[in-house]
N, C-alpha and C positions, 0 to 999 in steps of 0.2 A: 504493500500500500504506500502511496506517495506522501512524502513530506514536502510541503510548500514553504519556501522562505520568501516572505514578502518584504521588500525593502532591502534586498541583499546589498551588502557592501563588503569591503575587504577585512572588516573587523569581526564583530559578533555574527553578522549574517552568514559569512562564509564559514565560521567555526560551527555554527548550527548545522549548516549543510554537511560539513565533514562528519560531525558527530552522529547525525541521524543516518547519513549514508553509510557510515562504517557499520551500522547495525542492520544494513540490508535494505533500507528504504531507498527507492529511486527518489531523486530530489528535483523539484522544480524551483528555479530561481526566477523571481519577478522583481523588476525595478523599472524606473521611469526611463532609463537610457540603456541601450544595448552596447554602449561603447566598451565596457569592460567584461562583458559576458564571456567572450571567447577565452580570456585569461582565466576566469573562474572555472569554466568548464574544463579547460586543459588541466588545471590543478586538481580538480575533483576526479577526472579520468585517471590521472597518474596515481591517485590514491585508491583506485578501484571502485569509484562511486559512479553509478549511472545517473546522469543529470542532463536536463535540458533547461533552456532559458526562454523567458517570455517577457515582452516589454509592455508595460502599462504604468501610467501615472496613477497612483492609488486614489488620487482625488477625482479621477474620472471613473465614476462607478460602473459605467457600461464597459469601459476598457478593462477594468479590474475583473469584472465578472467573466468577460471573454477570455482573459488570461487564465483564470481559474478553471474554466471549462476546458480550455486547450490543454492545460497541464493534466487534468483528469483523463482526457481523451488519449493523450500521448503516453502517459506513464501509469495510469490506473487510478482508482478512487482515492480521494484525499483522506488520509488517516491522521495527518498532523498538519496544522496550519500555524506557522509562526509569523507574527506581525511585529515588525520593528519600525517605529516611527522614523520618518525621513529626517536627515540632517537639514534643518531649516536654514542654517547659515545666517550671516548678518548680525547686526547689533540687536541685543535684547533689552528693551526698555525696562526701567524700574517699575514695579507693580504699582507704586503710588503715583505714577504719571500716566498710566495707560487708560485708554478709553474702552468702552464696550466693543468698539470695532477691533481694537487690538486683541482683546480676549477672544472674540469670534474668529479672528484670523488664526490664532493659536489652536483653537478647538477643531480646526479642520484636520488635525492629526488624529482625532478620535473617530470621526465618521467612517473612514475606510475600515477600521477594525470592526465596526458594527456591520458594514457591508459584507465583509468577509464571513462573519458568523452567520448573517442572515442567508447568504448564498450557499454556504457549505454545510451548515448544521443539519438541514433536512436529510441529506444523504447519510450523515453520521448517525442520526437517530434511527433511520431505517435499518442500518447495519448493526446498531446497538453498541458502537464504540467509536472513539475518535478523541482528538486532543487539539485544543487551541492554546497557544502560548503567546502572551502579549507582553512586550517589553515597554517599560516606562521608567521615569526618573525618580530619584530619591526625594525630590521636592514633594512627592505625594504623601510622604510620611514624616518629613522633617522640614522645618522652615528654611528655605534657601533663597534669600532675597535676590541673589544674582540671576535667578532663573526667570524672574518677572512672570509674564503670563504663561510661560511654559510650565511653571509649577501648577497652574490651574489645569492645564491639559494632563499633566502627570497624575494628578489626583483623580481626574475623571476616568482615565484609562484604568487606573488601579481599581477604582470602585466598580467600574463596569466588569472587570475580570473577576473580582472576588464575589460580587453579587451573582454573576452568571454561574460561577462555580457552585454556589449554593442552589441556584435555580435548577441546575441540571443534575444535582445529586441523584444517584440511583438510576440514571438513564444510560450509563455506560459512556457518556461523553464528559471529558474532564476539561476544565479551564484553569490555567495557572498564569501567574504574572511574575516577571523578572523585574524587580525594582532596583535600579542601577544608579549609583552615585560615584562618579569618578570617570576619568578618561579611559576609554577602552583601547588597549594597545592595537595598533595596526589600522584603527578606524580612520576615516577621513578627518574627523574632528581632532583626533590625536595628532595626525600628521600636520594639520593646519596650525594647531596651537603650539607645537613644539618646533618644527622646522629646524632640527639640529640642536635645539636647546633642550635642557632637562625639563621634564614636565613640571608645571607650577605646583602640583601636588601629586599624590600617589596615583598609580595607574592600576587597571584591572586587566587580567589576562582573559581574553575572550574564550579561550579553550576551557578554562575553569567554569565560566558561566554556562558554556554549552554543555558541559558535564552535568551541571545542576539542572539544566533544562531537560536533559535526558532522564534524570532522577525524578523530576516532577511528572514527566510523561509516564514513567513506568511504575513508580510507587504510589502516586496520587494520594499522598498522606498529608498534604498541606496545599494551600492555594497560592502561596507566595514564597519566593526566595529573594532575599535582600543582599545586595553587594554594595559595600561602601568603603571608601578610603578615608572617611571622616571619623570613624570610630576607633 
């Protein structure tokens, strides 16, 4: 059964692909640009992972649904759907200066996660098993003023995941969230913020987070795993 990595990048997304692919899942990679897909696929192939890539901007609901359908058609029914919010880039305003429009713009990172669940969940329920994994930020559980409206998005993603976990209890479908605080090594944000300089604070190994994602998927004994360089 297929593991879909939505919002794949060179950090955590690719580590998730390796981890689930190593366990025998064919992997579908989805991101808004195909520019780096060939490199990702070559790396996964060298590791013995069957993978294909699909292009969709997750904020385009129709394109996202089409990519999910294509992944299932090419690789088999979706067993695991991992959603990693996009690197929004740019300056982040202080929360005490933002308008409702700023918050609405940040919250566009939530709606694709809902679209993924809405589209994929019926098939999982029919089969009686499946997993959704949603990555979010530490601002969901710890005040982090530097995140501005992104902290509001993180809280919404986390609440959606943990509430959906409870909603789907006893259905065979599991939902978990990866709550992440710190620069993820090899990620685009890490590369941009370091550029040959030491990281301003500690970093997180994406392979370790991917291992925890696998544990959430297999053990289903909790709804959340937290990773923080601030504790």
